[in-house]
N, C-alpha and C positions, 0 to 999 in steps of 0.2 A: 741337440736339435738341429735338423737340417732345414735350410731355407732355400727355396728355388732362386737361382741366380737372377732371373728376370724380375722377380718381386724385390729382391734385395737391392738391385740396381735402381729400380723404380723408386724404392723408398729413399735411397740415398739421394737421388736426384731431386726428389720431392722436398727433402730437407734443404737442399742447396738452393731451391727456388722459392722458399717460403718466408722470405724476409718481410714482404708486405702482407697486409691483412687479407683474409679470405674475401674473395669477391673484388679486390682491387684490380683494375683491368690492365695494369702494367707491371709485370713481374720484375723483381730485383734479385739477383743471385748472391749479392754480397750484403752484409748487415752493417748498417750505420749504428753507432753508439749514441744514444739520445739520453741526455741527463737534464733533469729539472732540479737545479741546485745540487744537493747531495744525493738525490734520488735518481739512479740510473735505471732506465727501462730495461728490465730483465726478468723473465724472457720477453721477447717481442710479443706485443699484445697485452702486456701487463695493465691492470686497472690502476690508474693514477688518480689520486685525489685532485679535484678541480682546483682547490686552493693552492696547489703546488705549481699550477700551470699559468700563473699570472704573467710571468715573463717568458720570453722565448727560450727554448732549451738550448743548451750547448750541444754541439753535434760533432762527432769524429767519424772519419771514414777509413777503412782499411785499404782502399784502392783509390787511384786517381787515373789520369790519362795523359798521354803525350800528344799534343796537338799535331795534326798532319800539316799544319801551316808552318813552314820553316821560319817565317818572320814572327811567329807568335812568341810570347814570353815563355820561359821554361815552366813557370807555374801557371799553366793555362787555366782559364776560369770555368766555373760551372754555374748551373741554375738549380735552385732548390724549390720544391713545391711541397705544401702540406694541405691535405684535403680530408674533409669529413665526408664519409660515405652515407651517413645515416640520418640526415635531417628530415623530419616529417614534413611532407608537403603534398597537399591535395590527395590525401589518403594513401600516399606511397612514401618512398624514401628517395631523397635527392642528394647530390653532392654539393658541398659548399667549400670554396677555396679559402683557407685560413692564412696562407702565406705564400708569396712569390718573392724569391731573392735572386738577384743576378750578380755576375762578376764575383762569385764565390771562389775563394782560393783556399789552399791548405796553409795552415800556420806552421809553427815549429813545435817541437816536443812531441808529446803523445807516447804511446806504448805499443808493443807488438800485439797486446790483447785488445786494446780499445781503438787503435788507429790514430790518425793525425787529426787534430782539431781543425774545424773549418773557420775561416774568417769570412764574415758576411757583411760587406760594406754597403750594399744597395738593396732596398726593399721596395720595389715598385708597388707591391701589395703588402702592406705592413702586417706583422703577426697579429692575429686575432685570437684571444684566449678561447679555448673550448668552453662552450656554454650550452650543453644539452638541456632540454626542458626538464623541469622537475618531474620525476616519476617515469621518464622514458627509459627504455632499455639502453645499455651502454653504447656509446658512439665510437666508431673506429676512426682514428686519426692517422693517416698514412703520410710519411715523409720520404721523399725520394730526391736524389741528386743526379743531375745529368751533366754530360759534357756540354759546354756552351758553344754553339756554332760560331764561326767567324762572322763578324758584322751582325751579331744577333740583335734583333729588335722584337718587341711584343707588338703584334698586329693591332691596327687601329680599332678593330672590333672589340678589343679588350681594354680600351683606354679608360673605361669607367668601372673597371673590375673591382676596385676598392669599395665603391659604393654599391655595386651589384654583384655580390659574391655568390648568390644563389639564384637559379640553379647553375651549376658548373659542370662541365664535361671534360675531365682530365684527358681522356683519350683524344678528343678533338683539339684541345689546347696543345698537346704534344705534337699532333699532326700539323697543326697550323704554324707552329713555331720551329718545326724541324728538329726537335730535340733528340729523337731516336730512343734507344734503350737506356734505362737508368744505369748509373754506375753502382749504386747501392741504395738500400732503403730500409725502413723499419716502420713499426706502427705501435700505437698504444691506445688504450681505451679510457674513456671518462664517463662517469654516470653521475647525475645530479640527484643526490639524496638529501637535499636540504629541507625538504618539506613533503607535502602530500600532493599527488597529482590532481590537477583541477581540469584536466582535459583527457580525452582518449587519444591513443596513438595508433598508427598503422602497425601491423605485425612487424617484428624485427626483420630486417633484410635477409633474404635467403642467400648465403654465399654461393656464387656461381664460379665456374672455371675461369681462371685468369685469362682475359683476352681483351682486345680493344673493342670499342663499340661497333665497329664495322666488320669484326671478325678477323682482322688481320693485325699483325704486329706493327708497332710504330716503325717508321723508316729508320734504319741505322745510320749513325753519323759515319763519315768516311774513316775507314781504318779502325773501327771501334774495337773489334776483338783483338787485333794486333797491338793496339795502343794501350789497352788496360793493363795496369801494373800496380803493385803495392809499393810501399815506401822503400823497399829494398831492391826494387827492380824486378822482382819475380813476376812471372806471368800470372794473370788473374785465373787462368784455367787450371792453375795448381790446385785450387780449391775443388774444382770439379774432378780432377784426377784423384785427389784424396778421397772424395766421396765414392768414387768407383772402387778404389782399393779397399775401403771399408766394406763396401757391398760384397766384393768378392771374398773377403775374409770371413764374412758372415756365413758363407756356404759351408765352411769347415766347422762351424760351431755345433 
């Protein structure tokens, strides 16, 4: 069977950029490993029982970054976000922020398949367990990790975010905080099947092409592409190169 090179390359690149859920406005090209206890989300988008999400998941990343600041510590910090895309509100679907963590670093250990575990010391917006309404369609919960800019602070407009998590605009938040493109991401789904629906819900959200709310990509942090590397120091773009090789090989099949 022959495959057109253009289609094969597009398919490979699509896989490489499909770590966050359909419709999530900020793409991540590398996959986080997300685990609730002994249950590891696999594949991305797996439907997870709500009862298993009481506590925050453990998260590992295959990539990190080297800070462009010569005075920064070798284990430069990151920022983690978790966002529900599907909260019913006023006849539509809105975003709700479930978690904002700062000064995230890489721990020790890990594996070549799962990456290095993250250490999460600060939670400006503490983890909130997924709680979709009974009878609603599955909600998509996206987790992304960013390089943390030097002297990072959360703007005053978000000072009451823990009490006012809805509605949230992840694209605007990323723009306001200067986070740039994510290092890695993943998503899972949760549906509440504990009873019978007592309300009607808006139609499930229609996935849209991944983009920010204003139609442009978030600003990149300084030296982003050059500084991305995995635990062995290999360039992040190796994954993209592999995708390209796979795509070219498909032509000969």
